[in-house]
Structure formats: structure tokens, C-alpha cells
BAMARFI-571834 format. One line per 5 residues: number of its first residue (from 1); for each residue x, y, z of N, C-alpha, C. Coordinates in Angstrom, 2 decimals. Layout:
! residues N
NUM	X/Y/Z/X/Y/Z/X/Y/Z ~ ...
//
This chain:
! residues 114
1	-237.71/25.50/-94.98/-238.93/25.34/-94.39/-239.58/24.32/-95.03 ~ -239.86/22.79/-94.61/-240.61/22.18/-95.54/-242.19/21.94/-94.65 ~ -242.91/21.12/-95.59/-244.35/21.27/-95.26/-244.89/19.67/-95.84 ~ -246.01/19.30/-95.40/-246.77/17.97/-95.58/-247.33/18.21/-97.25 ~ -246.53/16.88/-97.88/-246.80/16.98/-99.44/-248.43/17.78/-99.31
6	-249.36/17.04/-98.92/-250.96/17.47/-98.94/-250.79/19.16/-98.78 ~ -250.43/19.57/-97.60/-250.59/21.01/-97.49/-249.78/21.92/-98.35 ~ -248.26/21.49/-98.89/-247.60/21.87/-99.73/-248.60/22.04/-101.10 ~ -249.04/20.90/-101.55/-249.95/20.83/-102.68/-251.32/22.03/-102.58 ~ -251.96/22.05/-101.50/-253.00/22.81/-101.17/-252.60/24.40/-101.33
11	-251.38/24.52/-100.76/-250.85/25.52/-100.65/-250.46/26.37/-102.11 ~ -250.08/25.44/-103.09/-249.84/25.50/-104.49/-250.84/26.06/-105.16 ~ -252.12/25.34/-105.09/-253.09/25.72/-105.22/-254.07/26.93/-105.34 ~ -253.78/27.09/-104.26/-254.05/28.35/-103.35/-253.38/29.36/-104.45 ~ -252.02/29.21/-104.27/-251.14/30.49/-104.70/-251.32/30.62/-106.58
16	-251.72/29.79/-107.03/-252.12/29.78/-108.14/-253.16/30.42/-108.66 ~ -254.15/29.92/-108.06/-255.54/30.46/-108.06/-255.66/32.06/-107.88 ~ -254.88/32.19/-106.96/-254.52/33.99/-106.49/-254.18/34.41/-107.69 ~ -252.81/33.99/-108.21/-252.12/34.57/-109.67/-253.37/34.62/-110.55 ~ -254.30/33.40/-110.97/-255.18/33.71/-111.94/-256.19/35.22/-111.86
21	-256.80/34.84/-110.39/-257.80/35.76/-110.11/-256.90/37.32/-110.04 ~ -255.70/37.45/-110.24/-255.50/38.97/-110.50/-254.85/38.92/-111.35 ~ -254.65/37.92/-112.34/-254.56/38.25/-113.40/-255.97/38.74/-114.30 ~ -257.35/38.13/-114.28/-258.34/38.56/-114.35/-258.66/39.74/-113.79 ~ -258.02/40.67/-113.11/-258.24/41.96/-112.56/-257.17/42.84/-113.14
26	-256.13/42.32/-114.18/-255.00/42.80/-114.84/-255.48/43.91/-115.70 ~ -257.11/44.22/-116.16/-257.25/44.85/-117.01/-257.93/46.00/-116.52 ~ -257.97/47.42/-116.60/-258.45/48.17/-116.26/-260.38/48.58/-116.88 ~ -260.44/47.88/-117.84/-262.00/47.78/-118.50/-262.36/46.83/-117.83 ~ -261.76/45.55/-117.20/-262.52/44.61/-116.00/-262.82/45.01/-114.89
31	-261.96/45.77/-114.62/-262.09/46.65/-113.18/-263.44/47.70/-113.48 ~ -263.46/48.08/-114.21/-264.61/49.14/-114.32/-265.90/48.39/-114.87 ~ -266.19/47.35/-115.62/-267.06/46.52/-115.57/-267.89/46.01/-113.98 ~ -266.99/45.30/-113.60/-267.14/45.22/-112.04/-267.49/46.02/-111.17 ~ -267.15/47.56/-111.19/-267.64/48.38/-110.59/-269.01/48.79/-110.96
36	-269.20/48.77/-112.38/-270.54/49.03/-112.92/-271.51/48.00/-112.43 ~ -271.05/46.73/-112.20/-272.06/45.51/-111.37/-272.03/45.52/-109.94 ~ -271.85/46.55/-109.42/-271.77/46.71/-108.07/-273.10/46.69/-107.53 ~ -274.04/47.45/-108.13/-275.30/47.74/-107.65/-276.50/47.06/-108.60 ~ -276.23/46.61/-109.70/-277.14/46.04/-110.70/-276.43/44.96/-111.68
41	-277.44/44.11/-111.87/-277.36/43.67/-113.29/-277.30/44.02/-114.58 ~ -276.63/43.89/-115.22/-276.45/44.97/-116.89/-276.26/43.77/-118.35 ~ -276.73/44.19/-118.98/-276.77/43.56/-120.33/-275.07/44.43/-121.06 ~ -274.76/43.42/-121.69/-273.12/44.12/-122.30/-273.56/45.40/-123.14 ~ -274.82/45.55/-123.57/-275.25/46.66/-124.54/-275.23/48.08/-123.40
46	-275.58/47.80/-122.02/-275.78/48.41/-120.92/-274.39/48.92/-120.52 ~ -273.35/48.00/-120.27/-272.08/48.08/-120.29/-271.71/48.55/-120.93 ~ -271.65/48.62/-122.48/-270.72/49.19/-123.21/-271.24/50.68/-123.46 ~ -272.37/51.35/-123.33/-273.16/52.29/-123.18/-272.42/53.28/-122.11 ~ -272.74/52.61/-120.79/-272.10/53.04/-119.74/-270.27/53.48/-119.72
51	-269.77/52.83/-120.09/-268.42/52.85/-120.03/-267.54/53.45/-121.68 ~ -268.62/53.82/-122.35/-268.21/54.18/-123.36/-266.80/53.32/-124.40 ~ -267.30/52.25/-124.56/-266.44/51.28/-125.24/-267.08/50.50/-126.35 ~ -266.23/50.00/-127.35/-267.07/48.91/-128.52/-267.80/48.18/-127.87 ~ -268.66/47.57/-128.38/-269.57/46.16/-127.97/-268.27/45.06/-128.18
56	-267.47/44.83/-129.31/-266.86/43.75/-128.76/-265.72/43.49/-127.97 ~ -265.15/45.15/-127.60/-264.18/45.22/-126.46/-265.06/44.75/-125.07 ~ -266.29/45.04/-125.01/-267.03/44.81/-123.62/-267.36/43.46/-123.84 ~ -267.89/42.83/-124.80/-267.79/41.16/-124.80/-266.58/40.52/-124.29 ~ -265.80/40.85/-125.21/-264.57/40.37/-124.98/-263.89/40.21/-123.45
61	-264.21/41.22/-122.85/-263.78/41.06/-121.58/-264.72/40.76/-120.60 ~ -265.74/40.72/-120.63/-266.87/40.09/-119.94/-266.86/38.55/-119.75 ~ -266.45/37.94/-121.41/-265.99/36.84/-121.72/-264.95/36.13/-120.67 ~ -263.38/37.16/-120.55/-262.63/36.80/-119.59/-263.22/36.71/-117.98 ~ -264.25/38.00/-117.73/-264.41/37.69/-116.24/-265.19/36.49/-115.92
66	-266.37/36.08/-116.89/-266.84/34.78/-117.12/-266.17/33.38/-116.89 ~ -265.02/33.64/-117.64/-263.93/32.31/-117.52/-263.43/32.23/-116.38 ~ -263.16/33.09/-115.44/-262.62/33.05/-114.38/-263.51/33.47/-113.08 ~ -264.76/33.01/-113.37/-266.24/32.81/-112.52/-266.60/34.47/-111.74 ~ -265.92/35.16/-112.39/-265.73/36.59/-111.73/-267.51/37.29/-111.76
71	-268.05/37.13/-113.15/-269.40/37.07/-113.52/-270.06/35.90/-114.04 ~ -271.32/36.26/-113.63/-272.37/34.90/-114.29/-273.40/36.02/-115.44 ~ -273.91/35.02/-116.14/-274.99/35.55/-117.00/-276.49/35.06/-116.92 ~ -277.23/35.99/-116.77/-278.76/35.08/-116.73/-279.51/35.75/-117.78 ~ -279.91/34.68/-118.37/-280.79/34.78/-119.79/-281.93/35.39/-119.16
76	-282.47/36.11/-119.89/-284.20/36.97/-120.00/-284.33/37.40/-121.11 ~ -285.29/36.42/-122.11/-285.90/36.83/-123.23/-284.62/37.01/-124.29 ~ -284.33/37.73/-125.20/-283.30/38.01/-125.84/-281.98/38.49/-125.21 ~ -282.26/38.88/-123.90/-280.58/39.52/-123.26/-280.02/38.54/-122.38 ~ -278.85/39.24/-122.11/-278.15/37.96/-120.93/-277.97/39.29/-119.87
81	-278.04/38.89/-118.89/-277.99/40.37/-117.71/-276.81/39.55/-117.06 ~ -275.73/40.43/-116.84/-274.56/40.09/-116.00/-274.67/40.45/-114.80 ~ -273.89/39.68/-113.92/-273.64/40.43/-112.61/-272.39/39.69/-111.99 ~ -272.03/39.85/-110.66/-270.71/39.64/-110.06/-271.47/38.25/-109.35 ~ -270.51/37.49/-109.48/-270.66/36.04/-108.75/-270.27/35.99/-107.26
86	-269.44/36.70/-107.24/-269.44/36.85/-105.36/-268.93/38.27/-105.24 ~ -269.94/38.90/-104.33/-269.34/40.13/-104.11/-268.38/40.75/-103.21 ~ -267.83/39.89/-102.81/-266.34/40.10/-102.16/-265.40/40.75/-102.79 ~ -265.54/40.37/-104.12/-264.30/40.80/-105.06/-264.76/42.84/-104.93 ~ -265.88/43.00/-104.51/-265.75/44.39/-104.06/-265.13/44.90/-102.91
91	-264.87/44.34/-101.66/-263.94/44.56/-100.96/-262.49/44.65/-101.30 ~ -262.17/43.63/-102.08/-260.72/43.64/-103.04/-260.57/44.97/-103.43 ~ -261.35/45.39/-104.33/-261.28/46.82/-104.83/-261.44/47.69/-104.13 ~ -262.03/47.60/-103.29/-262.25/48.90/-102.04/-261.25/49.02/-101.20 ~ -260.48/48.06/-101.12/-259.46/47.81/-100.38/-258.04/48.34/-101.14
96	-257.56/47.86/-102.85/-257.35/48.58/-103.50/-257.00/50.41/-103.75 ~ -258.80/50.45/-104.01/-258.86/52.15/-103.57/-258.01/52.84/-102.53 ~ -258.07/52.04/-101.24/-257.93/52.74/-100.23/-255.85/52.47/-99.87 ~ -255.29/51.74/-100.86/-254.05/51.55/-100.78/-253.71/52.69/-101.82 ~ -254.28/53.11/-102.78/-254.35/53.69/-103.95/-254.21/55.52/-103.44
101	-255.54/55.38/-102.08/-255.46/56.85/-101.38/-254.25/56.86/-100.63 ~ -253.65/56.17/-99.96/-252.69/56.16/-99.07/-251.39/56.49/-100.14 ~ -251.01/56.07/-101.09/-249.97/56.46/-101.65/-250.06/57.93/-102.24 ~ -251.04/58.46/-102.48/-251.61/59.72/-102.84/-251.15/60.43/-101.73 ~ -251.50/60.10/-100.39/-251.12/61.21/-99.11/-249.83/60.99/-98.97
106	-249.03/59.88/-99.26/-247.98/59.82/-99.06/-247.00/60.77/-100.11 ~ -247.44/60.82/-101.31/-246.75/61.66/-102.58/-247.15/63.18/-102.04 ~ -248.11/63.44/-101.50/-248.38/65.01/-101.15/-247.55/65.58/-100.23 ~ -247.45/64.73/-99.12/-246.40/64.77/-97.81/-245.04/65.01/-98.87 ~ -244.48/63.88/-99.29/-243.15/64.23/-99.81/-243.21/65.81/-100.94
111	-244.02/66.07/-101.36/-244.02/67.24/-102.27/-243.71/68.31/-101.68 ~ -244.80/68.19/-100.02/-244.56/69.17/-99.49/-243.18/69.50/-98.73 ~ -242.57/68.55/-98.63/-241.62/68.77/-97.74/-240.43/69.09/-98.88 ~ -240.73/69.01/-100.06/-239.66/69.49/-100.81/-239.97/71.12/-101.34
//
């Protein structure tokens, strides 16, 4: 199947964007950070405390999320408050949870059949 060069180029850009996007979500701590930012903006210290991780680790993962434009920081006084730049990402995380739950249901059915 062939496509117009412009269409193929756009399609390739979209595929690359998706790959990079999913790479940004490929770390459990980054997903946990995003989940914490669902309802409110937080400082790195608040994130560290809520997730019980070392401060450098939380900072490093926030840096990755910022580089992929998944979180933004807002400076207020001496603090930077982080928030999710696009709440649509939460729908994706919710769908992933739904898929996980579906797999659990299938696994339970299989176990019952044994």
C-alpha cells in the first residue's frame, strides 16, 4: 500500500510521537507521579513524600515528564508546582487500567476452569 509522500511523512511523525509518548510512560514512577497530579498541582517534595521515593529520583522522573511535555512547572516563591499539561493523558491511564482489569477477569475465568 502506497501513500502520498506528505501523508506518509505525517503518518511517520505521528508514529514517532506515539513511540516517544509511550516511552515517557514506560516507567512506573512516572505513571505514579502523573496519577498524583490528577487532582492538584504538587511540588517535588510533596510528590516525594506521597510516593515515598528519594528526592533525586522524583526530580529525575519529573524532568523526563517535562521533557516530553507531559507536565509543566509553575514557579511560586521558592517552589515549583507541577501539574499535568494535558489531562487527556488520564483517559489513557484509565483505559490501561480497564485493560488490566479485563486481563484479570480472563485470568480468573481460566483459573476457575482448571
